C-alpha positions as CSV (number, residue, x, y, z in Angstrom):
1,M,-18.8,28.8,-11.1
2,R,-20.6,26.3,-8.8
3,L,-20.9,24.4,-12.2
4,T,-17.4,24.2,-12.4
5,T,-16.7,23.2,-9.0
6,L,-19.3,20.6,-9.7
7,L,-16.9,19.5,-12.6
8,L,-13.9,19.4,-11.1
9,L,-15.4,17.4,-8.3
10,L,-16.2,14.9,-10.6
11,L,-12.9,14.6,-12.1
12,F,-11.2,14.0,-8.6
13,S,-14.3,11.7,-7.1
14,I,-14.7,9.2,-10.0
15,N,-11.7,7.0,-10.8
16,S,-11.3,5.2,-13.7
17,F,-13.0,2.0,-12.8
18,S,-16.6,3.9,-11.4
19,Q,-19.7,2.5,-12.9
20,F,-21.6,4.5,-15.2
21,G,-24.6,4.5,-12.8
22,S,-22.2,5.9,-10.3
23,L,-21.4,9.0,-12.1
24,K,-25.6,9.7,-13.2
25,K,-26.1,9.4,-9.4
26,F,-23.3,11.8,-8.2
27,V,-24.2,14.4,-10.8
28,T,-28.2,14.2,-10.0
29,D,-27.5,14.8,-6.5
30,K,-25.0,17.4,-6.5
31,T,-27.3,19.0,-9.5
32,K,-30.0,19.4,-6.8
33,K,-27.9,21.1,-4.7
34,T,-26.9,23.9,-7.4
35,V,-29.9,24.7,-9.4
36,T,-32.7,27.3,-8.6
37,E,-35.8,25.1,-10.1
38,K,-37.0,23.2,-8.1
39,S,-38.8,20.6,-10.7
40,E,-37.7,17.1,-11.3
41,E,-37.5,17.9,-14.6
42,H,-35.1,20.9,-14.8
43,V,-33.3,19.3,-12.6
44,E,-32.7,16.1,-14.7
45,K,-32.2,18.2,-18.0
46,Q,-29.3,20.2,-15.8
47,A,-27.9,16.9,-14.3
48,D,-27.8,15.5,-18.0
49,K,-26.0,18.3,-19.1
50,A,-23.6,18.5,-16.6
51,M,-22.6,14.4,-16.7
52,N,-22.2,14.9,-20.8
53,K,-19.6,17.7,-20.3
54,A,-18.0,16.0,-17.0
55,S,-17.9,12.5,-19.1
56,L,-16.1,14.4,-22.7
57,E,-13.7,15.9,-20.0
58,L,-13.1,12.8,-17.7
59,D,-10.8,10.9,-19.8
60,T,-8.8,14.1,-20.3
61,A,-8.4,14.5,-17.2
62,F,-7.2,10.6,-16.2
63,A,-4.3,11.2,-18.7
64,D,-3.5,14.5,-17.7
65,L,-3.1,12.8,-14.0
66,E,-1.1,9.6,-15.2
67,A,1.2,11.7,-17.5
68,W,1.8,13.8,-13.8
69,E,2.4,11.2,-12.2
70,D,4.7,9.4,-15.0
71,E,6.8,12.4,-14.5
72,K,6.7,13.0,-10.7
73,F,7.4,9.1,-9.9
74,G,9.5,9.0,-13.3
75,F,8.0,6.1,-15.1
76,V,9.5,4.5,-17.7
77,E,10.0,0.8,-19.2
78,L,12.6,-0.6,-17.6
79,E,13.7,-4.7,-18.9
80,I,12.7,-6.8,-15.9
81,D,15.3,-9.9,-15.7
82,K,13.7,-12.9,-13.5
83,R,16.9,-14.4,-12.5
84,Y,16.7,-11.9,-10.1
85,V,13.1,-11.7,-8.6
86,N,10.4,-13.9,-8.2
87,S,7.8,-14.5,-11.6
88,S,4.6,-13.5,-11.0
89,D,2.0,-11.7,-13.4
90,I,1.8,-9.0,-10.9
91,M,3.6,-5.7,-12.7
92,W,5.1,-4.3,-9.3
93,Q,7.2,-2.0,-11.5
94,N,3.9,-0.2,-12.2
95,L,2.9,0.3,-8.6
96,R,2.6,4.7,-8.3
97,F,2.9,4.5,-4.8
98,V,5.9,4.9,-1.9
99,T,4.9,4.9,1.9
100,G,5.5,8.2,3.7
101,E,8.8,9.4,4.9
102,E,7.9,9.1,8.4
103,I,7.3,5.4,9.4
104,S,4.6,5.6,12.5
105,Y,3.9,2.0,12.8
106,Y,5.8,-1.0,11.1
107,D,5.1,-4.6,12.2
108,R,6.4,-7.6,9.8
109,P,5.9,-9.0,12.7
110,F,8.9,-9.9,14.1
111,N,11.0,-13.0,14.7
112,Y,10.8,-12.7,18.4
113,E,7.4,-13.1,18.4
114,K,6.1,-16.4,19.8
115,K,4.1,-19.0,17.7
116,H,0.9,-19.2,19.4
117,K,1.0,-16.1,21.2
118,Q,-1.0,-13.0,20.8
119,P,0.6,-10.2,18.6
120,V,2.9,-7.9,20.7
121,H,2.4,-4.7,19.0
122,W,-1.4,-4.8,18.1
123,N,-4.6,-4.2,20.1
124,I,-6.8,-6.7,20.2
125,G,-10.5,-6.4,20.2
126,S,-12.5,-8.1,23.7
127,D,-14.6,-10.3,21.2
128,N,-11.9,-12.0,19.8
129,K,-9.2,-12.4,22.6
130,G,-7.8,-16.1,22.0
131,Q,-8.8,-16.1,18.1
132,V,-5.7,-13.9,17.2
133,E,-1.9,-15.6,17.4
134,I,1.5,-15.6,15.8
135,S,1.8,-18.2,12.9
136,D,5.0,-19.6,11.5
137,Y,5.1,-19.2,7.5
138,G,8.0,-20.2,6.0
139,I,10.8,-18.6,7.7
140,G,9.2,-15.6,8.8
141,K,5.9,-14.8,10.9
142,V,2.7,-13.7,10.4
143,I,-0.5,-13.2,12.2
144,A,-3.2,-15.4,12.0
145,A,-6.6,-14.1,12.5
146,A,-9.9,-16.4,12.8
147,G,-13.4,-15.6,13.1
148,P,-15.2,-12.3,13.7
149,G,-12.9,-9.8,15.6
150,I,-11.0,-6.4,15.6
151,I,-7.1,-5.8,15.4
152,S,-5.2,-2.2,15.3
153,P,-1.8,-1.3,15.8
154,K,-0.6,-0.5,19.0
155,I,0.5,2.8,18.8
156,E,1.3,5.3,21.7
157,S,-1.7,7.6,22.6
158,N,-3.7,5.7,19.8
159,A,-6.7,6.9,21.6
160,K,-5.6,10.2,20.2
161,D,-6.1,11.1,16.4
162,Y,-2.5,9.9,15.6
163,L,-2.5,10.6,11.7
164,S,-1.3,13.7,9.8
165,N,-3.3,15.3,6.9
166,S,-1.2,13.6,4.8
167,F,-0.2,9.5,5.6
168,T,-0.1,6.3,3.8
169,V,-1.2,2.6,4.9
170,E,-0.1,-0.7,3.6
171,F,-0.4,-4.2,4.9
172,D,-0.3,-7.9,3.0
173,F,-3.2,-10.5,3.6
174,L,-3.8,-14.2,2.6
175,M,-7.1,-15.3,2.7
176,Q,-8.3,-18.9,1.5
177,L,-11.1,-18.8,-1.2
178,N,-14.2,-20.9,-0.3
179,P,-18.3,-19.8,-0.2
180,Y,-17.8,-18.5,2.6
181,S,-14.8,-16.0,2.7
182,K,-16.0,-12.5,3.9
183,P,-14.4,-9.2,3.2
184,I,-11.5,-7.5,5.4
185,N,-13.3,-3.6,6.4
186,L,-10.3,-1.1,6.9
187,Y,-11.7,1.8,9.1
188,L,-9.9,5.2,9.1
189,Y,-10.3,5.2,12.6
190,D,-9.2,2.5,15.8
191,K,-12.7,0.9,16.9
192,I,-11.0,-0.4,19.7
193,T,-9.8,2.9,21.2
194,Q,-11.6,5.9,19.4
195,D,-15.1,7.2,18.2
196,A,-15.9,7.1,15.1
197,N,-16.1,11.0,14.3
198,G,-18.6,10.1,11.5
199,L,-16.1,7.7,9.4
200,I,-18.8,5.0,9.3
201,D,-17.9,4.2,6.1
202,P,-15.2,1.2,5.6
203,I,-12.6,0.2,2.6
204,I,-14.3,-3.3,1.9
205,I,-11.8,-5.6,0.7
206,T,-11.5,-8.7,-1.3
207,T,-9.1,-10.4,-3.5
208,T,-11.1,-9.5,-6.5
209,S,-12.5,-6.1,-5.1
210,I,-12.4,-3.0,-3.2
211,K,-15.4,-0.8,-2.4
212,Y,-15.6,2.5,-0.3
213,K,-19.3,4.0,-0.5
214,D,-20.2,3.9,-4.1
215,S,-16.8,3.6,-6.4
216,V,-16.2,-0.1,-6.5
217,A,-12.9,-1.4,-8.6
218,K,-12.6,-5.1,-9.7
219,Y,-9.5,-7.1,-9.9
220,P,-8.6,-10.5,-11.6
221,S,-8.1,-13.5,-9.3
222,L,-4.8,-14.9,-9.1
223,V,-6.4,-18.0,-7.1
224,D,-4.1,-21.4,-7.6
225,S,-6.8,-23.9,-7.9
226,E,-5.3,-26.6,-6.7
227,S,-5.2,-25.0,-3.1
228,A,-8.3,-22.8,-3.2
229,M,-5.6,-20.4,-1.8
230,G,-4.5,-17.2,-3.6
231,N,-1.2,-15.2,-3.7
232,W,-0.3,-12.4,-1.2
233,Y,-1.9,-9.3,-1.7
234,R,-0.8,-5.9,-0.7
235,V,-3.3,-3.4,0.3
236,S,-2.2,0.1,-0.2
237,L,-4.0,3.5,0.6
238,S,-2.3,7.4,0.5
239,F,-4.5,9.9,1.8
240,D,-3.0,13.7,1.3
241,N,-5.9,16.4,2.5
242,G,-8.9,14.8,1.6
243,L,-7.9,12.8,-1.6
244,M,-7.4,9.3,-1.0
245,K,-6.2,6.3,-3.2
246,V,-6.2,3.0,-2.4
247,Y,-4.3,0.4,-4.5
248,L,-4.7,-3.6,-4.9
249,N,-1.3,-5.1,-5.7
250,E,-0.1,-2.9,-8.9
251,R,-3.5,-1.5,-9.7
252,E,-5.0,2.0,-8.7
253,M,-8.2,1.1,-7.3
254,I,-10.1,3.8,-5.7
255,V,-9.9,7.8,-6.3
256,Y,-12.0,9.7,-3.9
257,K,-11.8,13.2,-2.7
258,D,-13.8,14.6,0.0
259,E,-12.2,17.2,2.3
260,T,-14.5,16.2,5.2
261,I,-13.2,13.0,6.1
262,N,-10.9,13.2,8.9
263,P,-9.3,9.6,9.6
264,T,-7.9,9.1,13.3
265,G,-6.3,6.1,13.1
266,V,-6.7,2.6,11.6
267,C,-7.8,-0.7,12.5
268,L,-9.3,-4.1,10.5
269,D,-12.5,-5.5,11.0
270,Y,-13.4,-9.0,9.4
271,N,-14.9,-11.9,10.1
272,A,-12.0,-14.7,8.7
273,V,-13.6,-18.3,8.1
274,P,-11.4,-19.6,6.8
275,P,-8.3,-17.7,8.8
276,I,-6.7,-14.9,7.5
277,N,-2.8,-14.0,7.6
278,F,-1.8,-10.6,7.7
279,K,2.0,-9.1,7.5
280,T,3.9,-6.1,6.7
281,F,1.9,-3.7,8.6
282,V,3.2,0.1,7.6
283,V,1.6,3.4,9.1
284,A,3.4,6.2,7.7
285,Q,3.2,10.3,7.7
286,N,4.1,12.5,5.0
287,P,4.1,10.7,1.6
288,K,6.6,12.2,-0.6
289,T,8.0,10.4,-4.2
290,I,11.5,8.9,-3.7
291,Y,13.2,11.2,-5.9
292,D,11.7,14.0,-3.0
293,Q,13.4,12.0,-0.3
294,L,16.6,11.6,-1.8
295,M,17.0,15.1,-3.3
296,E,16.1,16.6,0.5
297,K,17.7,14.0,2.8
298,D,20.0,12.2,0.5
299,K,18.3,9.1,1.7
300,Y,15.7,6.8,1.1
301,V,14.5,3.8,3.2
302,S,13.0,0.8,1.4
303,L,11.0,-1.5,3.5
304,N,9.6,-3.6,0.7
305,I,12.8,-5.2,-0.9
306,D,12.8,-8.5,0.5
307,Y,14.5,-11.9,-0.4
308,D,12.6,-14.8,-0.7
309,I,15.1,-17.9,0.4
310,E,13.4,-20.9,-1.2
311,T,13.2,-19.1,-4.8
312,E,16.6,-17.7,-3.9
313,R,15.3,-14.4,-5.5
314,L,13.7,-10.9,-4.4
315,S,10.2,-11.0,-3.5
316,G,8.1,-9.6,-6.4
317,I,7.0,-6.3,-4.9
318,S,10.8,-5.6,-4.1
319,L,10.0,-4.2,-8.2
320,S,8.4,-1.5,-7.0
321,D,10.8,0.4,-5.3
322,L,13.7,-0.8,-7.1
323,S,12.5,0.2,-10.6
324,K,11.6,3.8,-9.3
325,V,15.5,4.0,-7.8
326,A,16.7,2.4,-11.3
327,V,14.8,5.2,-13.4
328,I,16.2,8.2,-11.0
329,L,19.8,7.1,-11.9
330,I,19.0,6.4,-15.4
331,K,18.0,9.8,-15.6
332,N,20.5,11.2,-13.7
333,P,24.2,9.4,-14.7
334,E,25.7,11.6,-12.6
335,M,24.4,10.3,-9.4
336,K,26.0,7.8,-7.3
337,M,24.8,5.8,-4.5
338,D,25.7,3.6,-1.3
339,V,22.9,1.2,-1.5
340,E,23.0,-0.8,2.2
341,V,21.4,-4.1,2.3
342,Y,20.0,-5.4,5.8
343,F,19.1,-9.0,6.1
344,S,18.5,-10.6,9.5
345,K,15.5,-13.4,9.2
346,I,17.9,-16.4,10.2
347,S,18.8,-17.0,13.5
348,N,22.2,-18.6,12.9
349,H,25.2,-16.0,12.2
350,N,26.8,-17.8,9.4
351,E,23.6,-18.7,7.1
352,T,22.6,-15.2,7.7
353,E,25.7,-13.9,6.6
354,F,25.8,-16.1,3.4
355,V,21.9,-15.4,2.7
356,G,22.5,-11.6,3.4
357,Q,25.2,-11.9,1.2
358,E,23.0,-13.4,-1.7
359,K,20.3,-10.8,-1.1
360,T,22.9,-7.9,-1.7
361,K,23.6,-9.2,-4.8
362,M,20.5,-10.1,-6.2
363,V,19.8,-6.2,-5.2
364,N,23.2,-5.2,-7.1
365,D,22.2,-6.8,-9.9
366,M,18.4,-6.2,-10.5
367,L,19.5,-2.5,-10.6
368,I,22.4,-3.3,-13.2
369,S,20.2,-5.7,-15.4
370,M,17.2,-2.7,-15.0
371,G,20.3,-0.1,-17.3
372,V,21.8,1.4,-14.0
373,E,25.8,1.7,-14.7
374,E,27.9,-0.3,-12.7
375,D,29.8,2.5,-11.1
376,Q,27.0,4.3,-9.9
377,I,26.3,2.2,-7.3
378,T,28.5,0.8,-4.1
379,T,26.4,-2.1,-3.0
380,K,26.9,-3.7,0.4
381,Y,25.6,-6.4,2.9
382,K,25.3,-4.2,6.5
383,G,24.5,-7.1,8.7
384,K,21.9,-8.4,10.9
385,I,20.1,-6.4,13.3
386,M,18.8,-8.2,16.5
387,A,15.2,-7.0,16.3
388,S,13.4,-6.6,19.9
389,E,10.2,-5.2,21.4
390,I,12.0,-2.1,22.8
391,N,14.7,-1.6,19.8
392,P,13.8,1.0,17.3
393,K,16.1,-0.3,15.1
394,S,14.2,-3.3,14.5
395,R,12.3,-1.8,11.4
396,L,15.6,-1.7,9.7
397,S,16.1,-5.6,9.8
398,E,15.1,-6.4,6.6
399,A,15.5,-2.6,4.9
400,V,17.6,-1.8,2.0
401,V,18.9,2.0,2.4
402,F,20.0,4.3,-0.8
403,K,22.1,6.9,-0.3
404,V,23.3,9.4,-2.4
405,K,27.1,10.2,-2.5
406,K,28.2,13.6,-2.4
């Protein structure tokens, strides 16, 4: 029975990118705790036996897990028309991640933030005040961080545990690549306002890898060789009662099972030489598939369907949510939806109206190009939301809302 438990722990703790040496060490350590014989030879023999059995079952377990995810998330092959979305090597439609249902924190940052000022929705470590500021990027805003420092979301009562047993965290980062670049450390507690609570191991993030404890996964470089500046990267983390999954862009990087972990908050610890840019930071509770949200509440709010004014196309990550919604509609041909589109980036009303209509058309045409029937969706531009520091509707300023018609 204890050996069976060990094998189950293996299947949940080792991801497809783990190194063989880590598997060997994991089995050996666990076997030492389960065998009664104390001799090293006996321990080694039992470890080899357990490892061989685990290795044989590992591929089957992950195949079963992916098949379950395919069914749950509704993955099918879709036609992607590049007229409507920015061209990219990243297969965003393959991202097996959905933002939690209940948004606890969301910062783009918004356009009311002042350039060269500290971001109003972030705690800044006492040692790095003045080294974190709002900067312009295109027509949007970003957080530019330089030097060593720590920042954390400014959440009400953030000195206490503000994470449930099931939550998601996601953010975008852009870092220049040179020999001095350092990783970003994502901690699952707020180092500025909270005690460690035993959570001493960070998730270590670079543009080409993610590491957590003894699990390491590699990601292909997307560097622009002329500027040494990579693309924007999206980090997504889901946590469900001890099972943690971490994604870099569309790729599942880390799967780690440890029911003793008790996350209480989040923060970013970095040594940004040169500066790192951050944007679109979201903390949410109660992760559910888009299908489940639509079935239970007749509504799904996407914060990830953005419009790029320069290319006049949707951003690449828009495909993640749009493809999942398209599959739901294709598999349920009787289902009809209202699709409400917001756009608020531009201060000029007339320009906002024009670009908002363009974004709406792109969303509509993208869904139809994927195979959704025209009569299944009614897409409408809902207008601009004046984001402000105290307006709870600010998070909808660039949102797309899907509502099931009854």
